[in-house]
Each structure stands twice: as structure tokens, then as C-alpha cells.
Backbone as CSV, one residue per row, in Angstrom:
resi,resn,N_x,N_y,N_z,CA_x,CA_y,CA_z,C_x,C_y,C_z
1,MET,-34.674,6.873,59.211,-33.828,5.727,59.332,-32.392,6.187,59.545
2,GLU,-31.916,5.796,60.713,-30.603,6.250,61.105,-29.523,5.682,60.199
3,GLY,-29.570,4.425,59.770,-28.563,3.794,58.888,-28.477,4.475,57.549
4,ASN,-29.662,4.842,56.976,-29.679,5.530,55.676,-29.115,6.920,55.778
5,GLU,-29.417,7.611,56.872,-28.895,8.953,57.080,-27.387,8.915,57.199
6,LYS,-26.858,7.944,57.867,-25.410,7.794,58.012,-24.777,7.499,56.660
7,ALA,-25.399,6.618,55.846,-24.888,6.299,54.506,-24.907,7.529,53.616
8,ASP,-26.003,8.293,53.682,-26.112,9.546,52.897,-25.054,10.545,53.309
9,SER,-24.794,10.674,54.586,-23.795,11.584,55.086,-22.389,11.193,54.593
10,LEU,-22.075,9.911,54.661,-20.751,9.444,54.183,-20.629,9.601,52.659
11,ALA,-21.698,9.398,51.930,-21.696,9.565,50.470,-21.423,11.016,50.111
12,ARG,-22.050,11.961,50.825,-21.817,13.385,50.576,-20.353,13.743,50.829
13,ILE,-19.803,13.236,51.923,-18.390,13.505,52.249,-17.501,12.909,51.150
14,GLY,-17.772,11.669,50.737,-16.976,11.008,49.702,-17.041,11.735,48.360
15,SER,-18.199,12.200,47.975,-18.335,12.876,46.675,-17.729,14.260,46.708
16,SER,-17.527,14.853,47.858,-16.945,16.197,47.901,-15.433,16.177,47.899
17,THR,-14.816,14.987,48.068,-13.352,14.906,48.079,-12.857,14.466,46.714
18,ASP,-11.579,14.736,46.437,-10.957,14.329,45.201,-10.765,12.824,45.146
19,PHE,-10.901,12.267,43.960,-10.756,10.840,43.764,-9.282,10.444,43.895
20,VAL,-9.018,9.349,44.561,-7.681,8.834,44.692,-7.730,7.379,44.189
21,GLY,-6.926,7.065,43.166,-6.912,5.707,42.646,-6.679,5.702,41.145
22,PRO,-6.701,4.562,40.550,-6.414,4.461,39.109,-7.540,5.057,38.281
23,GLU,-7.167,5.642,37.143,-8.132,6.245,36.219,-8.498,5.200,35.172
24,PRO,-9.592,5.210,34.550,-10.712,6.065,34.856,-11.457,5.539,36.074
25,PHE,-12.012,6.417,36.843,-12.665,5.990,38.076,-14.092,5.526,37.801
26,CYS,-14.632,5.819,36.645,-15.933,5.272,36.297,-15.703,4.290,35.138
27,GLY,-16.511,3.281,35.074,-16.309,2.249,34.059,-16.477,2.753,32.638
28,VAL,-15.756,2.178,31.733,-15.890,2.483,30.291,-16.298,1.203,29.625
29,SER,-17.375,1.266,28.873,-17.889,0.041,28.233,-16.958,-0.443,27.124
30,THR,-16.997,-1.732,26.855,-16.202,-2.340,25.821,-16.583,-1.749,24.454
31,SER,-17.856,-1.521,24.247,-18.266,-0.971,22.931,-17.711,0.447,22.739
32,CYS,-17.604,1.198,23.814,-17.024,2.548,23.719,-15.536,2.471,23.362
33,LEU,-14.845,1.558,24.009,-13.406,1.358,23.719,-13.197,0.910,22.281
34,LYS,-14.031,-0.035,21.821,-13.908,-0.524,20.434,-14.185,0.590,19.421
35,ALA,-15.173,1.421,19.694,-15.513,2.553,18.804,-14.316,3.513,18.740
36,GLU,-13.722,3.818,19.891,-12.574,4.742,19.911,-11.390,4.157,19.161
37,LEU,-11.170,2.837,19.322,-10.064,2.196,18.612,-10.309,2.192,17.081
38,ARG,-11.563,1.980,16.662,-11.871,2.040,15.209,-11.624,3.442,14.655
39,ILE,-12.000,4.473,15.406,-11.758,5.852,14.967,-10.261,6.123,14.871
40,TRP,-9.523,5.697,15.874,-8.056,5.892,15.883,-7.435,5.135,14.713
41,GLU,-7.837,3.889,14.552,-7.278,3.058,13.455,-7.522,3.721,12.084
42,SER,-8.752,4.184,11.871,-9.120,4.811,10.629,-8.293,6.091,10.400
43,SER,-8.104,6.877,11.443,-7.324,8.125,11.298,-5.861,7.813,11.004
44,MET,-5.314,6.740,11.597,-3.923,6.372,11.339,-3.740,5.835,9.918
45,ILE,-4.700,5.057,9.429,-4.641,4.558,8.064,-4.682,5.718,7.094
46,ASP,-5.629,6.647,7.288,-5.720,7.813,6.418,-4.431,8.653,6.439
47,ALA,-3.894,8.866,7.649,-2.662,9.680,7.763,-1.508,9.002,7.068
48,ASN,-1.372,7.700,7.254,-0.305,6.971,6.569,-0.462,6.982,5.057
49,TRP,-1.656,6.838,4.565,-1.950,6.852,3.111,-1.553,8.226,2.541
50,ARG,-1.944,9.298,3.222,-1.590,10.648,2.737,-0.114,10.918,2.832
51,ALA,0.564,10.340,3.813,1.996,10.621,4.025,2.889,9.975,2.969
52,ILE,2.410,8.951,2.311,3.224,8.284,1.277,3.337,9.230,0.088
53,SER,4.551,9.508,-0.323,4.736,10.489,-1.400,4.670,9.840,-2.801
54,THR,4.696,8.538,-2.875,4.621,7.846,-4.167,3.191,7.358,-4.396
55,LEU,3.011,6.436,-5.283,1.714,5.814,-5.591,0.720,6.794,-6.228
56,ARG,1.202,7.618,-7.131,0.384,8.657,-7.777,-0.910,8.106,-8.332
57,GLN,-0.815,7.039,-9.189,-2.036,6.547,-9.821,-2.942,5.850,-8.814
58,SER,-2.389,5.092,-7.893,-3.217,4.424,-6.890,-4.008,5.455,-6.102
59,LYS,-3.373,6.573,-5.744,-4.051,7.604,-4.952,-5.130,8.333,-5.745
60,GLN,-5.048,8.316,-7.088,-6.127,8.897,-7.902,-7.428,8.103,-7.741
61,PHE,-7.296,6.801,-7.615,-8.454,5.917,-7.578,-8.838,5.487,-6.168
62,ILE,-7.878,5.244,-5.315,-8.109,4.562,-4.064,-8.065,5.501,-2.846
63,THR,-9.049,5.331,-1.976,-8.998,5.942,-0.628,-9.327,4.816,0.344
64,PRO,-8.656,4.776,1.491,-8.866,3.680,2.437,-10.352,3.556,2.810
65,CYS,-10.882,2.322,2.706,-12.288,2.084,3.039,-12.446,0.593,3.331
66,LYS,-12.827,0.251,4.545,-12.966,-1.135,4.927,-14.027,-1.876,4.113
67,ARG,-15.145,-1.209,3.822,-16.226,-1.833,3.082,-15.739,-2.282,1.698
68,ILE,-15.023,-1.389,1.011,-14.569,-1.690,-0.350,-13.427,-2.741,-0.275
69,THR,-12.606,-2.652,0.748,-11.547,-3.639,0.913,-12.131,-5.029,1.091
70,ARG,-13.192,-5.159,1.909,-13.852,-6.450,2.071,-14.448,-6.936,0.752
71,SER,-15.020,-6.024,-0.015,-15.577,-6.373,-1.319,-14.494,-6.860,-2.255
72,LEU,-13.369,-6.165,-2.271,-12.232,-6.631,-3.137,-11.741,-7.979,-2.730
73,LEU,-11.585,-8.224,-1.445,-11.049,-9.489,-0.968,-12.015,-10.661,-1.167
74,SER,-13.270,-10.372,-1.466,-14.221,-11.442,-1.714,-14.195,-11.875,-3.192
75,LEU,-13.440,-11.179,-4.049,-13.386,-11.509,-5.450,-12.485,-12.724,-5.700
76,ASN,-12.721,-13.368,-6.852,-11.805,-14.443,-7.227,-10.453,-13.879,-7.649
77,LYS,-9.474,-14.732,-7.780,-8.075,-14.301,-8.002,-7.952,-13.465,-9.315
78,VAL,-8.587,-13.906,-10.387,-8.464,-13.176,-11.664,-9.098,-11.788,-11.583
79,ASP,-10.293,-11.685,-11.007,-10.962,-10.385,-10.889,-10.221,-9.464,-9.963
80,LEU,-9.678,-10.009,-8.846,-8.917,-9.183,-7.915,-7.662,-8.659,-8.588
81,SER,-6.978,-9.517,-9.336,-5.780,-9.123,-10.037,-6.078,-8.066,-11.101
82,THR,-7.177,-8.224,-11.807,-7.578,-7.268,-12.849,-7.855,-5.888,-12.217
83,LEU,-8.672,-5.886,-11.173,-9.005,-4.590,-10.529,-7.814,-3.954,-9.843
84,THR,-6.976,-4.761,-9.203,-5.798,-4.215,-8.560,-4.877,-3.584,-9.599
85,GLY,-4.666,-4.282,-10.696,-3.843,-3.755,-11.762,-4.386,-2.440,-12.334
86,LEU,-5.679,-2.408,-12.559,-6.316,-1.196,-13.091,-6.149,0.001,-12.146
87,LEU,-6.398,-0.245,-10.878,-6.367,0.827,-9.891,-4.966,1.297,-9.519
88,THR,-3.974,0.444,-9.728,-2.596,0.829,-9.405,-1.784,1.209,-10.641
89,GLY,-2.305,0.926,-11.818,-1.591,1.205,-13.060,-0.663,0.093,-13.492
90,HIS,-0.555,-0.947,-12.716,0.283,-2.106,-13.056,-0.587,-3.129,-13.776
91,CYS,-0.912,-2.771,-14.989,-1.821,-3.555,-15.769,-1.385,-3.531,-17.247
92,PRO,-2.016,-4.297,-18.086,-1.613,-4.300,-19.479,-2.154,-3.132,-20.302
93,SER,-2.182,-1.963,-19.728,-2.498,-0.768,-20.533,-1.256,-0.520,-21.385
94,LYS,-1.427,0.143,-22.489,-0.297,0.397,-23.403,0.738,1.276,-22.728
95,TYR,0.315,2.198,-21.875,1.238,3.052,-21.153,2.179,2.206,-20.293
96,HIS,1.621,1.284,-19.505,2.426,0.458,-18.623,3.314,-0.510,-19.435
97,LEU,2.775,-1.081,-20.493,3.566,-2.012,-21.296,4.726,-1.285,-21.958
98,LYS,4.519,-0.049,-22.368,5.627,0.744,-22.932,6.655,1.057,-21.846
99,LYS,6.168,1.370,-20.657,7.055,1.720,-19.532,7.956,0.544,-19.159
100,ILE,7.461,-0.668,-19.285,8.302,-1.834,-18.925,9.000,-2.438,-20.134
101,GLY,8.918,-1.760,-21.270,9.686,-2.169,-22.456,9.053,-3.198,-23.354
102,LYS,7.760,-3.515,-23.183,7.085,-4.491,-24.044,6.469,-3.888,-25.289
103,LEU,6.263,-2.565,-25.324,5.733,-1.896,-26.455,6.532,-0.614,-26.718
104,THR,6.433,-0.110,-27.943,7.079,1.167,-28.254,6.088,2.304,-28.354
105,ASP,4.789,1.960,-28.486,3.740,2.969,-28.654,2.723,2.833,-27.520
106,ASP,2.392,3.947,-26.885,1.407,3.914,-25.794,0.088,4.622,-26.150
107,THR,-0.115,4.880,-27.431,-1.343,5.549,-27.869,-2.547,4.619,-27.703
108,CYS,-3.633,5.159,-27.208,-4.861,4.395,-26.959,-5.308,3.618,-28.175
109,ARG,-5.599,2.357,-28.003,-6.065,1.502,-29.098,-7.466,1.825,-29.549
110,PHE,-8.201,2.628,-28.766,-9.588,2.937,-29.099,-9.727,4.294,-29.769
111,CYS,-9.194,5.338,-29.169,-9.332,6.684,-29.743,-8.150,7.094,-30.595
112,ASN,-7.029,6.399,-30.456,-5.802,6.719,-31.186,-5.347,8.169,-31.025
113,ILE,-5.650,8.757,-29.858,-5.287,10.167,-29.611,-4.470,10.280,-28.345
114,GLU,-4.999,9.799,-27.243,-4.376,9.978,-25.927,-3.489,8.782,-25.570
115,VAL,-2.705,8.954,-24.501,-1.936,7.856,-23.955,-2.907,6.921,-23.229
116,GLU,-2.762,5.609,-23.456,-3.675,4.643,-22.852,-3.233,4.240,-21.448
117,THR,-3.798,4.912,-20.458,-3.593,4.585,-19.056,-4.879,4.016,-18.498
118,SER,-4.839,3.492,-17.307,-6.056,3.016,-16.656,-7.079,4.128,-16.523
119,GLU,-6.599,5.316,-16.135,-7.493,6.464,-15.960,-8.139,6.813,-17.294
120,HIS,-7.356,6.830,-18.350,-7.893,7.167,-19.671,-8.989,6.182,-20.071
121,LEU,-8.713,4.883,-19.936,-9.721,3.886,-20.313,-10.969,3.944,-19.448
122,LEU,-10.763,3.996,-18.143,-11.895,3.954,-17.229,-12.702,5.258,-17.181
123,CYS,-12.021,6.389,-17.410,-12.669,7.672,-17.138,-12.883,8.582,-18.326
124,GLN,-11.982,8.597,-19.308,-11.988,9.706,-20.272,-12.022,9.339,-21.740
125,CYS,-11.612,8.156,-22.162,-11.484,7.852,-23.598,-12.772,8.172,-24.337
126,SER,-12.669,9.051,-25.326,-13.866,9.476,-26.067,-14.511,8.334,-26.834
127,ALA,-13.729,7.339,-27.233,-14.268,6.214,-27.968,-15.077,5.236,-27.079
128,LEU,-14.959,5.400,-25.768,-15.649,4.512,-24.843,-16.770,5.187,-24.079
129,ILE,-17.137,6.405,-24.473,-18.156,7.165,-23.739,-19.500,6.392,-23.692
130,GLN,-19.928,5.825,-24.799,-21.207,5.104,-24.805,-21.226,3.917,-23.869
131,ARG,-20.106,3.185,-23.835,-20.025,2.035,-22.928,-20.039,2.485,-21.471
132,ARG,-19.298,3.533,-21.162,-19.292,4.050,-19.772,-20.690,4.529,-19.425
133,LEU,-21.345,5.189,-20.347,-22.703,5.704,-20.088,-23.642,4.530,-19.784
134,ARG,-23.562,3.450,-20.516,-24.439,2.328,-20.310,-24.104,1.603,-19.002
135,ILE,-22.822,1.428,-18.676,-22.460,0.670,-17.491,-22.445,1.495,-16.218
136,PHE,-21.879,2.704,-16.273,-21.743,3.543,-15.069,-22.837,4.605,-14.975
137,GLY,-23.540,4.891,-16.064,-24.545,5.956,-16.032,-23.965,7.335,-16.325
138,LYS,-22.666,7.393,-16.658,-21.995,8.664,-16.976,-20.995,8.358,-18.102
139,GLY,-20.873,9.299,-19.044,-19.925,9.127,-20.159,-18.508,9.413,-19.777
140,VAL,-18.301,10.335,-18.837,-16.957,10.703,-18.368,-16.989,10.635,-16.849
141,LEU,-15.958,10.053,-16.283,-15.907,9.874,-14.819,-14.618,10.498,-14.245
142,MET,-14.664,10.791,-12.981,-13.483,11.189,-12.237,-12.910,9.927,-11.610
143,PRO,-11.582,9.850,-11.469,-10.989,8.649,-10.854,-11.586,8.238,-9.518
144,ASN,-11.893,9.189,-8.668,-12.478,8.848,-7.349,-13.851,8.229,-7.456
145,GLU,-14.551,8.483,-8.576,-15.859,7.859,-8.781,-15.722,6.373,-9.090
146,ILE,-14.627,5.976,-9.649,-14.387,4.544,-9.928,-14.333,3.775,-8.640
147,TRP,-13.609,4.281,-7.658,-13.442,3.595,-6.345,-14.762,3.488,-5.622
148,SER,-15.594,4.514,-5.740,-16.851,4.520,-4.970,-18.005,3.812,-5.707
149,THR,-17.788,3.402,-6.938,-18.818,2.700,-7.676,-18.771,1.213,-7.338
150,GLU,-19.752,0.504,-7.755,-19.806,-0.939,-7.537,-18.684,-1.605,-8.332
151,LEU,-17.851,-2.386,-7.668,-16.684,-2.971,-8.323,-17.084,-3.913,-9.478
152,LYS,-18.256,-4.500,-9.375,-18.754,-5.366,-10.424,-18.893,-4.588,-11.734
153,LYS,-19.292,-3.319,-11.645,-19.436,-2.493,-12.850,-18.072,-2.223,-13.485
154,VAL,-17.064,-1.963,-12.667,-15.698,-1.728,-13.195,-15.211,-2.984,-13.886
155,LYS,-15.397,-4.101,-13.249,-14.963,-5.378,-13.800,-15.706,-5.659,-15.114
156,ASN,-17.020,-5.453,-15.149,-17.784,-5.672,-16.369,-17.367,-4.738,-17.472
157,PHE,-17.083,-3.507,-17.136,-16.662,-2.504,-18.138,-15.367,-2.945,-18.809
158,ILE,-14.369,-3.283,-18.039,-13.056,-3.621,-18.624,-13.165,-4.938,-19.373
159,LYS,-13.938,-5.886,-18.904,-14.120,-7.146,-19.598,-14.859,-6.976,-20.916
160,GLU,-15.769,-6.017,-20.969,-16.474,-5.714,-22.226,-15.545,-4.985,-23.205
161,VAL,-14.788,-4.058,-22.713,-13.913,-3.257,-23.560,-12.787,-4.122,-24.109
162,ILE,-12.137,-4.877,-23.236,-11.027,-5.727,-23.655,-11.270,-7.105,-22.997
163,PRO,-11.972,-7.986,-23.697,-12.395,-9.256,-23.096,-11.266,-10.092,-22.489
164,SER,-10.077,-10.013,-23.055,-8.970,-10.862,-22.536,-8.109,-10.132,-21.496
165,TRP,-8.584,-9.049,-20.951,-7.801,-8.231,-20.007,-7.261,-9.040,-18.819
166,GLY,-8.076,-9.887,-18.227,-7.683,-10.650,-17.067,-6.541,-11.608,-17.344
167,GLU,-6.417,-12.026,-18.597,-5.350,-12.968,-18.982,-4.069,-12.232,-19.391
168,MET,-4.142,-10.933,-19.535,-3.009,-10.193,-20.104,-1.786,-10.153,-19.227
169,HIS,-1.902,-10.326,-17.950,-0.753,-10.182,-17.085,0.356,-11.166,-17.506
170,SER,-0.032,-12.352,-17.960,0.980,-13.306,-18.350,1.366,-13.233,-19.818
171,HIS,0.505,-12.616,-20.631,0.772,-12.549,-22.065,1.328,-11.240,-22.551
172,GLY,1.190,-10.169,-21.782,1.808,-8.888,-22.110,1.461,-8.310,-23.438
173,ALA,2.475,-7.940,-24.216,2.330,-7.175,-25.426,1.509,-7.871,-26.507
174,ALA,1.519,-9.190,-26.582,0.775,-9.881,-27.591,-0.728,-9.529,-27.518
175,ILE,-1.255,-9.359,-26.328,-2.651,-9.045,-26.182,-2.871,-7.529,-26.167
176,ALA,-1.850,-6.784,-25.958,-1.989,-5.321,-25.896,-2.477,-4.759,-27.229
177,HIS,-2.353,-5.468,-28.300,-2.797,-5.022,-29.608,-4.217,-5.439,-29.897
178,THR,-4.878,-6.162,-28.990,-6.228,-6.602,-29.186,-7.202,-5.437,-29.137
179,HIS,-8.127,-5.385,-30.060,-9.131,-4.315,-30.129,-10.381,-4.789,-29.398
180,SER,-11.354,-3.895,-29.254,-12.563,-4.191,-28.498,-13.365,-5.310,-29.107
181,ASP,-13.224,-5.605,-30.388,-13.955,-6.695,-31.012,-13.228,-8.053,-30.887
182,GLY,-12.077,-8.044,-30.207,-11.314,-9.275,-29.982,-10.333,-9.596,-31.104
183,THR,-10.258,-8.746,-32.109,-9.295,-8.998,-33.211,-7.982,-8.308,-32.927
184,ASN,-6.926,-8.778,-33.595,-5.597,-8.179,-33.420,-5.318,-7.147,-34.477
């Protein structure tokens, strides 16, 4: 077929020459572009998070993750506030309350040995080992394990340890003296 031979001949000539025109000369699928944008976005978020020189306590617990962010944003206002406070250190722990001038003592209300920080309560307090073991499956945790665990477990743990924790943001030092049994 003479027409096909002519088309094949022109195709060979065309493929042997350099492309002239806008790039890319072959199509790129929308899904490929979206995947590349997600990778770029994730790398920029990670780079910006690492570049911030402050936020010491937040960085102990938090690493950027869309799945966990969606999970946090689905919580009610009180639970979101409780978890955000715990993970950032801006919560009614005795350390924070002392730092803002509401208490003079920051010793843990449970073990009476260490400074009561979010990390101490969630990860290390020797008086809370049994509760952590029951709720998290481990008696002692690393801060990064808190972020990767089910947020419902973190919420349940702190509510069991200090039942009025979610209300503490507005009451401050008065509740900071509350013990695990709800007494002052």
C-alpha cells in the first residue's frame, strides 16, 4: 500500500529529528501531576517543620501526617483542645501552670518525684505505668509513640488519669491540685 509506505517514511523522518515545540511533548496524566504535587507538598511541609527552631515539646510528639491531622480535626472541640494542649505543652500540667505563674510547685501530683509535663504524664510517670500498660499496651512510651497511636487511647488515658482535664483550661490552678481519684 503506497499510502501506508509514505506515512511510514514520513514517521521515520519525523522521529529521527529533534522535537520543536512546548514541553512536555508527550502528555502527562492528571493523576501523575497530582501525585507529584502531593510528594512536593509533603516534602515542603516536612522541611518547614524541621526548619522551625522553636516548638521543642510539639516536635517531641508531632510529625506532619495528613491522616492524623484529619483524625484530630474530626474530634469535638473539648477533645481537640485537650489533645492539642497535651501535645504542645500548653495544658494544665503543673509545669505549664508554674511557668505561667498559677502554681509555685511543678512536682508531679502522682509520683511526687519528677516535674509534671505532658511527656512525663503520657510517657514516663512511674505511678501511671499500670494505666499506660492497660490502655497503650506498654508501661513506658517514647513521645513519638504517642503521635502514632490511636488518638482515642491518648484521650481516654488522660481522662482516666485526670477526669477534669478537658475543663482545666478555664479553671487553671484550682484543678491542678486534683488527684486521680477526683479529690483535691
